[in-house]
C-alpha positions as CSV (number, residue, x, y, z in Angstrom):
1,X,203.9,19.2,50.4
2,X,201.9,21.9,51.9
3,X,203.3,25.3,52.3
4,X,204.0,27.0,55.7
5,X,200.4,29.0,56.1
6,X,198.7,25.4,55.5
7,X,200.8,23.6,57.8
8,X,201.0,26.1,60.9
9,X,197.3,27.2,60.6
10,X,195.4,23.5,59.8
11,X,197.4,21.5,62.5
12,X,195.3,19.6,64.7
13,X,196.0,16.9,67.4
14,X,196.3,13.3,65.8
15,X,195.6,10.4,67.7
16,X,195.1,7.8,65.1
17,X,197.2,6.7,62.5
18,X,197.4,4.0,59.4
19,X,199.1,1.2,59.6
20,X,201.4,3.1,56.7
21,X,205.0,3.3,57.4
22,X,206.8,6.8,56.7
23,X,208.9,7.1,53.9
24,X,212.7,7.1,54.5
25,X,212.6,10.2,52.3
26,X,210.2,12.1,55.0
27,X,211.8,11.2,57.6
28,X,215.6,12.4,56.9
29,X,213.4,15.9,56.5
30,X,212.1,16.0,59.5
31,X,215.5,15.0,60.8
32,X,217.1,17.8,58.5
33,X,214.4,20.3,60.0
34,X,215.2,19.2,63.6
35,X,219.1,19.6,62.6
36,X,218.4,22.8,61.9
37,X,216.9,24.2,64.7
38,X,218.0,27.9,66.5
39,X,219.4,27.1,69.5
40,X,220.6,28.6,72.7
41,X,224.0,29.9,71.6
42,X,223.8,26.9,69.3
43,X,224.7,24.6,71.9
44,X,222.2,22.1,70.4
45,X,221.8,21.2,74.0
46,X,219.2,18.3,72.9
47,X,218.8,15.3,71.6
48,X,216.2,13.2,69.9
49,X,215.7,9.0,70.4
50,X,213.4,7.7,67.6
51,X,211.3,5.0,68.0
52,X,210.4,2.7,65.7
53,X,210.4,-0.5,67.7
54,X,206.7,-1.5,68.4
55,X,207.1,-3.8,71.3
56,X,208.7,-0.7,73.0
57,X,206.2,1.7,71.8
58,X,203.5,-0.7,73.2
59,X,205.2,-1.0,76.5
60,X,205.3,2.8,76.6
61,X,201.3,2.7,75.9
62,X,201.1,0.1,79.2
63,X,202.8,2.9,81.2
64,X,200.8,6.0,80.0
65,X,197.5,4.7,78.6
66,X,198.0,6.9,75.7
67,X,196.8,5.3,72.1
68,X,198.6,7.0,69.9
69,X,201.7,5.8,71.5
70,X,201.4,2.2,69.5
71,X,198.9,3.3,66.8
72,X,201.7,5.6,65.5
73,X,204.6,4.7,63.1
74,X,207.6,6.7,64.6
75,X,207.9,8.4,68.5
76,X,210.0,10.9,68.8
77,X,211.2,11.8,72.2
78,X,213.0,15.0,72.7
79,X,215.2,15.3,75.5
80,X,217.5,18.0,77.2
81,X,221.2,17.0,77.0
82,X,224.2,18.3,78.6
83,X,226.0,14.8,78.1
84,X,227.1,14.9,74.8
85,X,229.3,18.6,75.7
86,X,230.1,17.2,79.0
87,X,231.9,13.9,77.4
88,X,233.9,16.2,74.7
89,X,235.0,18.4,77.1
90,X,236.1,15.6,79.7
91,X,238.3,14.7,76.7
92,X,239.8,17.7,75.6
93,X,240.5,18.4,78.9
94,X,238.1,21.3,79.9
95,X,236.7,22.5,83.5
96,X,232.7,21.5,82.9
97,X,230.9,24.3,85.1
98,X,228.1,23.4,86.6
99,X,225.8,24.7,84.7
100,X,223.1,21.8,84.9
101,X,222.7,22.8,88.7
102,X,221.2,26.4,87.5
103,X,217.4,27.3,86.3
104,X,218.9,28.7,83.6
105,X,220.6,25.3,82.5
106,X,217.4,23.3,83.1
107,X,215.3,25.9,81.0
108,X,217.6,26.1,78.2
109,X,217.9,22.2,77.3
110,X,214.1,22.7,77.8
111,X,213.6,25.2,75.5
112,X,216.0,23.8,72.9
113,X,214.5,20.1,73.2
114,X,211.1,22.6,72.6
115,X,211.9,24.1,69.4
116,X,213.1,21.2,67.8
117,X,210.0,19.2,68.4
118,X,208.2,22.6,67.2
119,X,210.3,21.9,64.1
120,X,209.6,18.6,64.1
121,X,205.7,19.2,63.7
122,X,205.9,21.8,60.9
123,X,208.1,19.3,58.7
124,X,205.7,16.3,59.7
125,X,202.6,18.6,58.9
126,X,204.1,20.0,55.5
127,X,204.7,16.5,54.7
128,X,201.3,15.2,55.3
129,X,201.5,13.6,58.4
130,X,199.7,13.9,61.9
131,X,201.4,14.1,64.8
132,X,200.6,14.7,68.7
133,X,202.9,16.3,71.1
134,X,202.5,14.1,74.2
135,X,203.7,15.5,77.5
136,X,202.9,12.9,79.9
137,X,206.1,10.8,78.6
138,X,208.0,13.5,80.9
139,X,205.9,12.8,84.3
140,X,204.0,9.2,83.6
141,X,207.4,7.7,85.2
142,X,210.1,9.6,84.6
143,X,212.9,6.7,86.5
144,X,211.6,3.7,84.6
145,X,211.4,5.5,81.5
146,X,215.4,7.4,81.8
147,X,215.9,3.1,82.5
148,X,214.1,2.3,79.4
149,X,215.7,4.7,76.9
150,X,219.0,4.1,79.0
151,X,219.7,8.1,79.9
152,X,223.1,8.8,80.6
153,X,223.6,11.7,83.5
154,X,223.1,15.2,82.3
155,X,219.7,13.9,79.7
156,X,215.9,14.0,80.6
157,X,213.0,13.3,78.6
158,X,211.2,16.4,77.7
159,X,208.3,15.6,75.7
160,X,207.2,12.8,72.9
161,X,206.0,13.2,69.3
162,X,203.7,11.1,67.7
163,X,203.9,11.0,64.3
164,X,202.2,8.6,61.2
165,X,199.6,9.0,58.7
166,X,196.4,10.1,59.8
167,X,193.7,8.0,60.2
168,X,191.6,11.0,61.6
169,X,191.4,14.8,61.0
170,X,189.9,16.5,64.0
171,X,188.1,19.2,64.6
172,X,190.6,22.7,65.3
173,X,190.2,23.6,68.5
174,X,189.6,27.1,69.4
175,X,192.5,28.9,70.7
176,X,192.6,32.3,72.7
177,X,192.1,35.3,70.1
178,X,194.8,38.2,69.5
179,X,193.6,40.7,72.2
180,X,194.4,37.8,74.8
181,X,197.5,36.4,73.4
182,X,199.4,39.2,72.3
183,X,200.3,42.4,74.3
184,X,201.6,45.6,72.9
185,X,204.8,47.1,74.4
186,X,203.6,46.1,77.5
187,X,201.4,43.8,79.4
188,X,197.6,44.5,79.0
189,X,196.5,46.6,82.1
190,X,192.9,46.4,82.1
191,X,192.2,43.5,83.5
192,X,188.6,43.4,84.5
193,X,188.4,43.4,80.1
194,X,190.5,40.7,79.8
195,X,188.9,38.3,82.4
196,X,185.6,38.8,80.4
197,X,187.2,38.0,77.3
198,X,188.7,34.9,79.0
199,X,185.1,33.9,80.4
200,X,184.2,34.4,77.0
201,X,187.1,32.0,75.6
202,X,186.0,29.8,78.3
203,X,182.4,29.0,77.1
204,X,183.6,29.2,73.6
205,X,185.8,25.8,74.5
206,X,182.8,24.4,76.3
207,X,180.7,24.6,73.3
208,X,183.1,22.9,71.7
209,X,183.6,20.1,73.9
210,X,180.0,19.6,73.7
211,X,180.1,19.7,70.1
212,X,183.3,18.4,68.8
213,X,183.3,14.9,66.5
214,X,185.2,12.1,67.7
215,X,183.7,12.3,71.7
216,X,182.4,14.9,73.3
217,X,183.0,16.4,77.1
218,X,181.5,19.2,79.1
219,X,184.8,20.6,79.8
220,X,185.7,24.3,80.1
221,X,189.1,25.4,79.7
222,X,189.6,27.1,82.9
223,X,188.8,24.7,85.9
224,X,189.6,21.5,83.2
225,X,193.5,23.1,82.7
226,X,193.2,23.7,86.5
227,X,192.8,20.3,86.9
228,X,195.6,19.3,85.2
229,X,197.8,21.4,88.0
230,X,196.7,19.8,91.1
231,X,197.4,16.5,89.2
232,X,200.3,17.6,88.6
233,X,201.1,18.5,92.1
234,X,201.5,14.8,92.9
235,X,204.7,15.2,90.1
236,X,208.6,14.5,91.9
237,X,210.0,15.7,89.0
238,X,212.5,17.7,90.8
239,X,214.0,14.6,92.6
240,X,214.1,12.8,89.1
241,X,216.2,15.5,87.8
242,X,218.8,15.4,90.8
243,X,219.0,11.7,89.9
244,X,219.7,12.3,85.9
245,X,222.4,14.9,87.6
246,X,220.9,18.2,87.5
247,X,220.8,20.2,91.4
248,X,219.3,22.8,90.8
249,X,220.8,25.3,93.3
250,X,220.0,29.1,92.1
């Protein structure tokens, strides 16, 4: 078992896995880490769908063209979930406020599911597994995915997490440094200096992409991320959320 420092600081996104099955003891450890995640109000506004059905994983691969979906041993799908408390409240005769119709309600479910996924990532890393967060599952065809996973009203997919015994060890990606990531007491005011540092980071990412192992590109950081934003403008997530019972009004 890796210590916390090694698990956190050596983490990379793994997309190729061995056929080896993850031991149940390891999955139990990951489950416990997820269950112990801090959540808003201890409301635990999330659920996890654990997929080990190879046919289903391959169907998801066809949808997304994300190879890690079919090569991973287990796929955990983290969902925002207000269905559980709604069902219990109805049984107990409690009135359920329309919290899912607020941005705060949507945000809390996403935060809870995301925190739970990070608990799983750290636990998996500590246990020697590889992992890969797959946000594209949220956006590729949300209505179809909800049908495939039989999601009730009040539940929507936040992110997927592929897990398995790693077949590769990707290079550690360069991240923004302390001066760009951390602000002291207030957001930094030296905008020009900050942009200079961002431009330097942009060049570091471009050089990394040109020299990394396992396939090179000419991508920088800025335009590559903006290209994702451009593509994401086509997503109809609000319509999907409404279909899942989240009619955001304020």
